[in-house]
C-alpha positions as CSV (number, residue, x, y, z in Angstrom):
1,E,4.9,-21.5,6.6
2,G,1.3,-22.9,6.6
3,G,-2.0,-21.3,6.2
4,V,-4.8,-20.9,3.7
5,R,-3.5,-19.3,0.5
6,E,-6.6,-19.2,-1.7
7,V,-7.2,-16.4,-4.2
8,L,-11.0,-16.1,-4.8
9,P,-12.1,-15.7,-8.4
10,P,-13.7,-12.5,-9.4
11,R,-17.5,-12.1,-9.1
12,A,-19.3,-12.6,-12.4
13,G,-19.2,-9.3,-14.3
14,A,-16.5,-7.9,-12.1
15,M,-13.0,-6.9,-13.1
16,S,-10.6,-9.9,-13.4
17,T,-8.1,-10.2,-10.5
18,E,-5.6,-11.9,-12.7
19,S,-2.5,-9.7,-13.0
20,S,1.2,-9.7,-12.3
21,D,0.5,-7.8,-9.1
22,S,-1.6,-10.6,-7.6
23,P,0.2,-13.2,-5.4
24,H,-1.1,-16.7,-6.0
25,S,-0.9,-20.0,-4.1
26,R,-2.7,-23.2,-3.2
27,H,-6.0,-23.9,-1.4
28,R,-5.6,-25.0,2.2
29,S,-7.3,-24.4,5.5
30,A,-6.7,-21.3,7.6
31,P,-5.4,-21.4,11.1
32,G,-7.3,-18.9,13.2
33,S,-10.6,-19.3,11.3
34,D,-12.5,-20.8,14.2
35,R,-16.1,-22.1,14.2
36,F,-17.6,-18.7,15.0
37,Y,-16.2,-17.1,11.8
38,S,-16.8,-20.2,9.8
39,D,-20.6,-20.0,10.3
40,P,-22.4,-19.5,6.9
41,D,-24.3,-16.5,8.2
42,I,-21.5,-14.8,10.0
43,A,-20.9,-12.2,7.3
44,S,-24.5,-10.9,7.4
45,R,-24.6,-10.9,11.2
46,Y,-21.4,-9.1,11.3
47,D,-22.5,-6.4,8.9
48,R,-25.8,-5.9,10.8
49,S,-24.0,-5.3,14.1
50,R,-21.0,-3.4,12.8
51,A,-22.3,-1.2,9.9
52,L,-20.3,2.0,9.4
53,S,-22.1,5.2,8.7
54,S,-21.2,7.3,5.7
55,Q,-19.9,10.0,8.1
56,T,-17.5,7.4,9.7
57,L,-16.3,6.2,6.3
58,A,-15.8,9.8,5.2
59,A,-13.7,10.6,8.3
60,W,-11.5,7.5,7.7
61,R,-11.1,8.4,4.0
62,E,-9.9,11.8,5.0
63,L,-7.6,10.4,7.7
64,L,-6.1,7.8,5.4
65,A,-5.6,10.4,2.6
66,E,-3.7,12.5,5.1
67,R,-1.6,9.8,6.7
68,V,-0.9,7.5,3.7
69,P,1.9,8.6,1.3
70,A,0.8,9.4,-2.3
71,A,3.3,6.8,-3.6
72,T,1.3,4.0,-1.9
73,V,0.4,1.5,-4.6
74,R,0.0,-2.0,-3.2
75,R,-2.3,-2.0,-0.2
76,V,-3.2,-4.9,2.1
77,D,-6.5,-4.9,4.0
78,L,-5.4,-7.6,6.5
79,G,-8.3,-9.1,8.4
80,C,-10.7,-7.4,5.9
81,G,-13.8,-9.1,7.3
82,T,-16.7,-8.3,5.0
83,G,-14.7,-5.6,3.3
84,R,-15.9,-2.5,5.3
85,F,-12.7,-0.7,4.4
86,T,-11.6,-2.6,1.3
87,S,-13.4,-0.4,-1.2
88,L,-12.3,2.7,0.6
89,L,-8.7,1.6,0.3
90,A,-9.3,0.8,-3.4
91,G,-10.6,4.3,-4.0
92,L,-7.7,6.2,-2.5
93,Y,-4.9,5.5,-5.0
94,E,-4.1,3.5,-8.1
95,G,-2.8,0.0,-7.9
96,P,-4.2,-3.3,-6.4
97,V,-5.7,-3.9,-3.0
98,L,-5.2,-7.3,-1.4
99,A,-8.2,-8.2,0.9
100,V,-7.0,-10.9,3.3
101,D,-9.1,-12.9,5.9
102,A,-9.0,-16.3,7.4
103,S,-12.8,-16.7,7.3
104,A,-14.2,-18.0,4.0
105,P,-17.7,-16.5,4.5
106,M,-16.3,-13.1,5.5
107,L,-13.9,-13.1,2.5
108,E,-16.7,-14.0,0.1
109,A,-18.7,-11.0,1.4
110,A,-15.7,-8.8,0.9
111,R,-15.4,-10.0,-2.7
112,E,-19.0,-9.1,-3.3
113,S,-18.9,-5.7,-1.6
114,S,-15.7,-4.6,-3.5
115,S,-16.8,-5.9,-6.9
116,G,-17.3,-2.3,-8.2
117,A,-14.2,-0.8,-6.6
118,R,-12.1,1.7,-8.5
119,A,-8.9,-0.4,-8.3
120,P,-8.5,-4.2,-8.7
121,V,-9.2,-6.1,-5.5
122,H,-7.7,-9.5,-4.9
123,C,-9.3,-11.6,-2.2
124,V,-6.9,-14.0,-0.5
125,R,-7.8,-16.4,2.3
126,A,-4.9,-16.5,4.7
127,S,-3.9,-15.9,8.3
128,G,-1.8,-13.0,9.5
129,E,1.0,-15.3,10.6
130,A,1.2,-16.9,7.2
131,L,0.8,-14.3,4.5
132,P,1.5,-15.6,1.0
133,L,3.4,-12.4,0.0
134,P,7.0,-11.9,-1.2
135,E,9.3,-9.8,0.9
136,G,8.8,-6.1,0.3
137,W,5.7,-6.5,-1.7
138,A,3.3,-4.1,0.1
139,D,3.4,-0.3,0.5
140,L,0.6,-0.3,3.2
141,F,-0.9,-2.8,5.6
142,F,-4.3,-1.6,7.1
143,L,-5.6,-3.6,10.1
144,S,-9.1,-2.8,11.4
145,M,-10.2,-4.6,14.6
146,V,-8.1,-7.6,13.9
147,F,-5.0,-7.3,16.1
148,H,-6.7,-9.0,19.0
149,H,-7.5,-12.0,16.8
150,F,-3.9,-12.9,16.1
151,P,-3.0,-16.1,18.1
152,E,0.7,-14.9,17.8
153,P,0.8,-11.1,17.4
154,G,4.6,-11.0,17.4
155,R,4.8,-13.5,14.6
156,A,2.1,-11.7,12.6
157,L,3.9,-8.4,13.0
158,R,7.2,-9.9,11.9
159,K,5.5,-11.3,8.8
160,I,3.9,-7.9,8.0
161,R,7.3,-6.2,8.4
162,R,8.9,-8.6,6.0
163,C,6.2,-8.1,3.4
164,L,6.4,-4.3,3.6
165,R,8.7,-2.4,1.4
166,P,11.3,-0.2,3.2
167,G,9.5,2.9,4.3
168,G,6.1,1.3,4.0
169,S,3.3,2.0,6.4
170,L,1.3,-0.1,9.0
171,L,-2.0,1.4,10.1
172,I,-3.8,-0.3,13.1
173,R,-7.4,0.6,13.9
174,T,-8.3,-1.2,17.1
175,C,-9.9,-1.0,20.5
176,T,-7.7,-0.8,23.6
177,R,-8.6,-1.3,27.2
178,E,-8.7,2.4,27.9
179,A,-11.6,2.8,25.4
180,L,-13.8,0.1,26.9
181,D,-15.9,2.6,28.9
182,S,-17.1,4.2,25.7
183,Y,-18.8,1.0,24.6
184,V,-22.4,1.2,25.7
185,Y,-23.0,-2.6,25.7
186,Q,-20.5,-2.8,28.7
187,R,-23.2,-1.2,30.9
188,F,-25.7,-3.9,30.1
189,F,-23.4,-6.9,30.0
190,P,-21.0,-6.7,32.9
191,S,-19.5,-10.1,32.1
192,A,-18.3,-8.6,28.8
193,R,-15.8,-6.4,30.7
194,S,-13.5,-9.2,31.8
195,F,-13.8,-10.8,28.4
196,D,-12.8,-7.6,26.6
197,E,-10.0,-6.8,29.0
198,A,-8.5,-10.2,28.3
199,R,-8.6,-9.8,24.5
200,F,-7.8,-6.1,24.0
201,P,-4.3,-4.8,24.8
202,P,-3.7,-1.6,26.7
203,R,-2.6,1.2,24.4
204,R,1.0,1.3,25.6
205,G,1.2,-2.5,25.4
206,L,0.1,-2.4,21.8
207,V,2.6,0.3,20.9
208,A,5.3,-1.6,22.6
209,S,4.5,-4.8,20.8
210,V,4.7,-3.0,17.4
211,E,7.9,-1.2,18.2
212,R,9.5,-4.4,19.5
213,E,9.2,-5.8,16.0
214,G,11.1,-2.9,14.4
215,F,8.4,-0.5,13.6
216,L,8.8,3.2,14.2
217,L,5.7,5.0,15.6
218,R,4.8,8.1,13.6
219,V,1.3,8.9,14.8
220,E,-0.9,7.7,17.7
221,E,-4.5,8.8,17.9
């Protein structure tokens, strides 16, 4: 399978990412990394518009600690963006965190922001449909606002399922069509409604897509 499989070197002064737990591969280009997410300033613009408050991060830390089994060691932040949740995942349990994104500028920002994380963070440039991971490698896949970016969601889910160990967990944080009314910008940009309805799935459609690939729904919130 194709896709970018590039492990970024650690930031100067940061913990080395070289270990037996880190999957390695060659440098290619990433399908799904379009022009928008390839812009050099995309990471700073993204962070300015989507910054998470300390209260929001604390709420997610509590939720993850409650939902994620204590035996979770290898965690994958798929579609990590600038690393908004990467350090949080690294702080929950021991073991490595794999931060994966198809955008080189976003992944570089994730590497910088997670340089002081408690656990080793390996930054890998790859698409969800072409993860450079062996079968059964991961204990947890965490996806935040990335599901709608998959050109082939079914293929990405099948790849995730193969890379998860038996009994592993998939956590999806995303918007669905039912939640669009809660987005204030919808009131000021009416054209955004049709755009978002086209890219975000309905809640039941999302659940059905995940279950169709062999996942068992444990919690829906």
